[in-house]
VOLUMZA-796804 format. One record per residue (C-alpha): z, y, x; residue in three letters. Coordinates in steps of 0.25 Angstrom, whole numbers, always signed. Last residue first. Example, Ala and Ser with C-alpha at 12.3 -4.5 7.8 and 13.67 -1.06 7.14 Angstrom:
<pts>
    pz    py    px residuo
   +29    -4   +55     SER
   +31   -18   +49     ALA
</pts>
This chain:
<pts>
    pz    py    px residuo
  +739  -189  +112     UNK
  +749  -180  +119     UNK
  +763  -187  +119     UNK
  +773  -178  +112     UNK
  +785  -174  +120     UNK
  +800  -177  +116     UNK
  +809  -168  +124     UNK
  +816  -166  +137     UNK
  +805  -157  +142     UNK
  +803  -163  +156     UNK
  +806  -177  +151     UNK
  +796  -175  +139     UNK
  +785  -170  +148     UNK
  +787  -182  +157     UNK
  +787  -191  +145     UNK
  +774  -184  +140     UNK
  +768  -188  +153     UNK
  +771  -202  +151     UNK
  +766  -202  +136     UNK
  +753  -195  +140     UNK
  +751  -206  +151     UNK
  +753  -216  +140     UNK
  +742  -210  +132     UNK
  +733  -209  +144     UNK
  +735  -223  +146     UNK
  +731  -227  +132     UNK
  +718  -219  +134     UNK
  +716  -224  +148     UNK
  +716  -238  +142     UNK
  +727  -248  +142     UNK
  +720  -257  +141     UNK
  +706  -263  +141     UNK
  +705  -270  +128     UNK
  +692  -264  +123     UNK
  +683  -276  +123     UNK
  +670  -283  +128     UNK
  +665  -270  +134     UNK
  +664  -276  +149     UNK
  +674  -265  +153     UNK
  +683  -269  +141     UNK
  +683  -283  +146     UNK
  +687  -279  +160     UNK
  +698  -271  +155     UNK
  +704  -282  +146     UNK
  +703  -292  +158     UNK
  +709  -282  +168     UNK
  +721  -280  +158     UNK
  +723  -295  +156     UNK
  +722  -297  +171     UNK
  +733  -287  +173     UNK
  +741  -293  +162     UNK
  +740  -307  +169     UNK
  +742  -302  +183     UNK
  +756  -294  +181     UNK
  +764  -307  +180     UNK
  +759  -313  +193     UNK
  +769  -325  +195     UNK
  +773  -326  +181     UNK
  +758  -328  +178     UNK
  +753  -323  +164     UNK
  +740  -330  +161     UNK
  +726  -330  +167     UNK
  +718  -343  +165     UNK
  +706  -337  +157     UNK
  +703  -322  +158     UNK
  +694  -319  +146     UNK
  +706  -317  +136     UNK
  +719  -315  +144     UNK
  +730  -325  +141     UNK
  +745  -324  +139     UNK
  +744  -315  +127     UNK
  +736  -326  +119     UNK
  +747  -336  +124     UNK
  +758  -330  +116     UNK
  +770  -324  +124     UNK
  +782  -332  +118     UNK
  +793  -323  +113     UNK
  +807  -322  +118     UNK
  +818  -319  +108     UNK
  +824  -306  +105     UNK
  +838  -307   +98     UNK
  +844  -306   +84     UNK
  +832  -308   +76     UNK
  +830  -303   +62     UNK
  +819  -293   +64     UNK
  +812  -302   +74     UNK
  +814  -302   +89     UNK
  +804  -304  +100     UNK
  +804  -305  +115     UNK
  +792  -305  +125     UNK
  +793  -307  +140     UNK
  +785  -301  +151     UNK
  +784  -307  +165     UNK
  +779  -294  +172     UNK
  +776  -281  +164     UNK
  +771  -278  +174     UNK
  +783  -268  +175     UNK
  +793  -277  +180     UNK
  +799  -289  +173     UNK
  +796  -290  +158     UNK
  +801  -288  +144     UNK
  +794  -287  +131     UNK
  +801  -285  +118     UNK
  +799  -287  +103     UNK
  +806  -283   +91     UNK
  +804  -286   +76     UNK
  +801  -282   +62     UNK
  +805  -267   +62     UNK
  +800  -266   +76     UNK
  +805  -265   +90     UNK
  +796  -266  +102     UNK
  +802  -268  +116     UNK
  +796  -266  +130     UNK
  +802  -270  +143     UNK
  +798  -270  +158     UNK
  +806  -272  +170     UNK
  +821  -275  +170     UNK
  +825  -267  +182     UNK
  +838  -272  +189     UNK
  +839  -258  +195     UNK
  +829  -248  +188     UNK
  +821  -238  +197     UNK
  +807  -237  +192     UNK
  +811  -235  +178     UNK
  +805  -234  +164     UNK
  +812  -232  +150     UNK
  +806  -233  +136     UNK
  +810  -230  +122     UNK
  +800  -230  +111     UNK
  +801  -226   +97     UNK
  +790  -230   +87     UNK
  +783  -221   +78     UNK
  +768  -225   +79     UNK
  +765  -213   +87     UNK
  +775  -218   +97     UNK
  +788  -210  +100     UNK
  +793  -212  +114     UNK
  +806  -211  +122     UNK
  +805  -212  +137     UNK
  +815  -215  +148     UNK
  +809  -213  +162     UNK
  +812  -218  +177     UNK
  +807  -216  +191     UNK
  +800  -202  +189     UNK
  +793  -199  +202     UNK
  +797  -192  +215     UNK
  +803  -204  +223     UNK
  +805  -201  +237     UNK
  +804  -213  +247     UNK
  +815  -219  +255     UNK
  +813  -230  +266     UNK
  +825  -240  +266     UNK
  +819  -253  +269     UNK
  +816  -256  +255     UNK
  +812  -243  +249     UNK
  +821  -232  +244     UNK
  +815  -224  +233     UNK
  +820  -209  +233     UNK
  +822  -200  +221     UNK
  +824  -211  +211     UNK
  +830  -206  +198     UNK
  +818  -199  +194     UNK
  +819  -199  +179     UNK
  +811  -196  +166     UNK
  +817  -194  +152     UNK
  +807  -195  +141     UNK
  +803  -191  +127     UNK
  +790  -195  +121     UNK
  +781  -193  +110     UNK
  +769  -199  +102     UNK
  +767  -212  +110     UNK
  +754  -221  +107     UNK
  +755  -235  +101     UNK
  +767  -244  +100     UNK
  +764  -257  +108     UNK
  +753  -252  +117     UNK
  +760  -239  +119     UNK
  +772  -246  +123     UNK
  +765  -255  +133     UNK
  +758  -243  +139     UNK
  +771  -235  +140     UNK
  +777  -246  +148     UNK
  +765  -245  +158     UNK
  +767  -230  +158     UNK
  +782  -231  +161     UNK
  +779  -240  +173     UNK
  +770  -230  +179     UNK
  +771  -216  +173     UNK
  +785  -217  +169     UNK
  +791  -223  +182     UNK
  +783  -213  +189     UNK
  +769  -211  +196     UNK
  +760  -199  +196     UNK
  +756  -202  +211     UNK
  +760  -188  +216     UNK
  +774  -191  +211     UNK
  +776  -200  +223     UNK
  +786  -212  +220     UNK
  +774  -220  +214     UNK
  +768  -220  +228     UNK
  +778  -230  +234     UNK
  +771  -241  +226     UNK
  +766  -249  +238     UNK
  +780  -250  +244     UNK
  +781  -252  +259     UNK
  +793  -253  +258     UNK
  +798  -261  +246     UNK
  +805  -254  +234     UNK
  +820  -252  +234     UNK
  +822  -248  +219     UNK
  +810  -239  +215     UNK
  +803  -251  +207     UNK
  +816  -255  +201     UNK
  +809  -256  +187     UNK
  +813  -253  +173     UNK
  +801  -253  +163     UNK
  +806  -250  +149     UNK
  +803  -252  +134     UNK
  +808  -249  +120     UNK
  +799  -248  +108     UNK
  +804  -244   +94     UNK
  +800  -243   +80     UNK
  +789  -254   +79     UNK
  +785  -257   +64     UNK
  +785  -272   +63     UNK
  +787  -281   +75     UNK
  +776  -291   +71     UNK
  +767  -279   +68     UNK
  +755  -285   +74     UNK
  +754  -273   +83     UNK
  +768  -275   +88     UNK
  +768  -290   +90     UNK
  +754  -288   +97     UNK
  +760  -278  +107     UNK
  +771  -288  +110     UNK
  +761  -299  +113     UNK
  +753  -289  +122     UNK
  +767  -286  +129     UNK
  +770  -300  +132     UNK
  +756  -303  +137     UNK
  +755  -292  +147     UNK
  +741  -284  +145     UNK
  +746  -271  +140     UNK
  +758  -271  +149     UNK
  +749  -273  +161     UNK
  +745  -258  +161     UNK
  +733  -254  +171     UNK
  +726  -242  +165     UNK
  +713  -243  +158     UNK
  +699  -237  +159     UNK
  +686  -243  +153     UNK
  +675  -233  +156     UNK
  +667  -225  +146     UNK
  +665  -213  +155     UNK
  +670  -203  +145     UNK
  +681  -213  +141     UNK
  +686  -214  +155     UNK
  +686  -199  +157     UNK
  +694  -197  +144     UNK
  +704  -207  +149     UNK
  +705  -201  +162     UNK
  +707  -187  +156     UNK
  +718  -193  +147     UNK
  +726  -198  +159     UNK
  +724  -185  +167     UNK
  +730  -178  +155     UNK
  +741  -188  +154     UNK
  +745  -187  +169     UNK
  +742  -192  +183     UNK
  +733  -203  +178     UNK
  +733  -219  +177     UNK
  +748  -220  +179     UNK
  +746  -232  +178     UNK
  +736  -241  +184     UNK
  +721  -239  +183     UNK
  +709  -247  +178     UNK
  +695  -241  +177     UNK
  +681  -244  +172     UNK
  +671  -237  +182     UNK
  +661  -227  +177     UNK
  +662  -218  +190     UNK
  +668  -207  +182     UNK
  +679  -217  +178     UNK
  +681  -221  +193     UNK
  +682  -207  +197     UNK
  +692  -204  +186     UNK
  +701  -215  +191     UNK
  +700  -213  +205     UNK
  +704  -198  +205     UNK
  +718  -201  +200     UNK
  +719  -214  +208     UNK
  +726  -210  +220     UNK
  +737  -202  +214     UNK
  +739  -213  +204     UNK
  +742  -225  +213     UNK
  +731  -236  +216     UNK
  +727  -246  +206     UNK
  +713  -241  +202     UNK
  +704  -252  +195     UNK
  +689  -248  +195     UNK
  +680  -256  +186     UNK
  +665  -258  +185     UNK
  +662  -257  +200     UNK
  +649  -260  +207     UNK
  +645  -245  +208     UNK
  +657  -243  +218     UNK
  +660  -228  +216     UNK
  +674  -231  +212     UNK
  +676  -239  +225     UNK
  +671  -228  +234     UNK
  +680  -218  +227     UNK
  +692  -227  +229     UNK
  +690  -226  +244     UNK
  +695  -237  +252     UNK
  +685  -247  +246     UNK
  +684  -262  +249     UNK
  +673  -271  +242     UNK
  +672  -286  +240     UNK
  +687  -289  +235     UNK
  +692  -302  +241     UNK
  +706  -299  +240     UNK
  +710  -299  +255     UNK
  +697  -293  +259     UNK
  +697  -282  +249     UNK
  +711  -279  +252     UNK
  +709  -278  +267     UNK
  +696  -270  +266     UNK
  +704  -260  +257     UNK
  +716  -260  +266     UNK
  +707  -256  +278     UNK
  +699  -246  +271     UNK
  +711  -238  +266     UNK
  +715  -233  +252     UNK
  +712  -246  +244     UNK
  +699  -250  +236     UNK
  +695  -263  +231     UNK
  +681  -268  +226     UNK
  +674  -279  +219     UNK
  +685  -284  +209     UNK
  +676  -293  +201     UNK
  +679  -295  +186     UNK
  +671  -306  +177     UNK
  +684  -314  +174     UNK
  +697  -307  +176     UNK
  +706  -313  +186     UNK
  +700  -304  +197     UNK
  +704  -292  +190     UNK
  +719  -296  +189     UNK
  +720  -299  +204     UNK
  +714  -286  +208     UNK
  +723  -279  +198     UNK
  +735  -285  +205     UNK
  +728  -281  +219     UNK
  +728  -266  +213     UNK
  +743  -266  +214     UNK
  +741  -264  +229     UNK
  +726  -264  +231     UNK
  +721  -251  +225     UNK
  +707  -247  +219     UNK
  +700  -259  +213     UNK
  +686  -260  +210     UNK
  +682  -269  +199     UNK
  +668  -276  +195     UNK
  +666  -282  +182     UNK
  +658  -294  +184     UNK
  +644  -294  +177     UNK
  +644  -302  +164     UNK
  +638  -316  +165     UNK
  +624  -317  +160     UNK
  +622  -322  +146     UNK
  +624  -337  +143     UNK
  +611  -344  +138     UNK
  +610  -346  +123     UNK
  +608  -361  +118     UNK
</pts>
């Protein structure tokens, strides 16, 4: 009988940021063979506190020091865009595999440059997008790719949020209101939705758009007011390379906000995923055949509710974002180890979405259709 080989060395992760980053921390820890060994915040005291509270061995308060740590295989940067513009290329040049949120670059040219840099250094580089790993959306994608809906002619979708309506004070996401951080309803929520659409329908050829800034001032709970200098709503029409028409709308200031939805219409059927909030949280799948009078709920198959290599983790209604986050981290870890190419969305995919977003800004300014550079 052959003896088992030595266990693979743990994949060592360094985490930059401890707001949304703590959700990443929980996800990484659920993946077998992954250790989060370092955390970085902007101040020595907060870094030490976070490391102690969450049992992380090393605290940094300068991201350059974390990136230079020779133990690390992966750097996961979760802080706002204006602070991570130098960190991402520095991590790649240091040979670290990289995960970053959206928007992952200041514009589409910077996005392409990051993708090219990651390719040149041979690192796995992805953006955080939970949609690609959410069970209902994965099942919807397989329905489309298997041809069960027939030829897809139309996709409709929205993300409607009340994010700017009476947020708390203090508010950890106040930074999204400042244009210096390259945020907006389209660059953030809209980019997440676009990743789902591109995964379903393929690349986008052209875009027309109307962008809005209806909220000039955000009133926080307690009465403090903060100026808003970014786009808080957008309506987009897209033409995909494959020929489908797409209509999307995104808002940060929608009363009675419905959350997330994406619907695919084909000549043999129709299917729709709806969810609460962006996440997408508590997602539901509905279907209709060519002769059905109404949509009916579809059961999410068990194969979409499990994560290969991560036993015991299933969707949890109390922590709905955790399952797709763990699935994303697991696929990333598998790709880093060279056991598969399932890390997604890649920087190449994210660069295309960034090009769609920036083309939408151009289309709004020019009031015409704009071809998306490829």
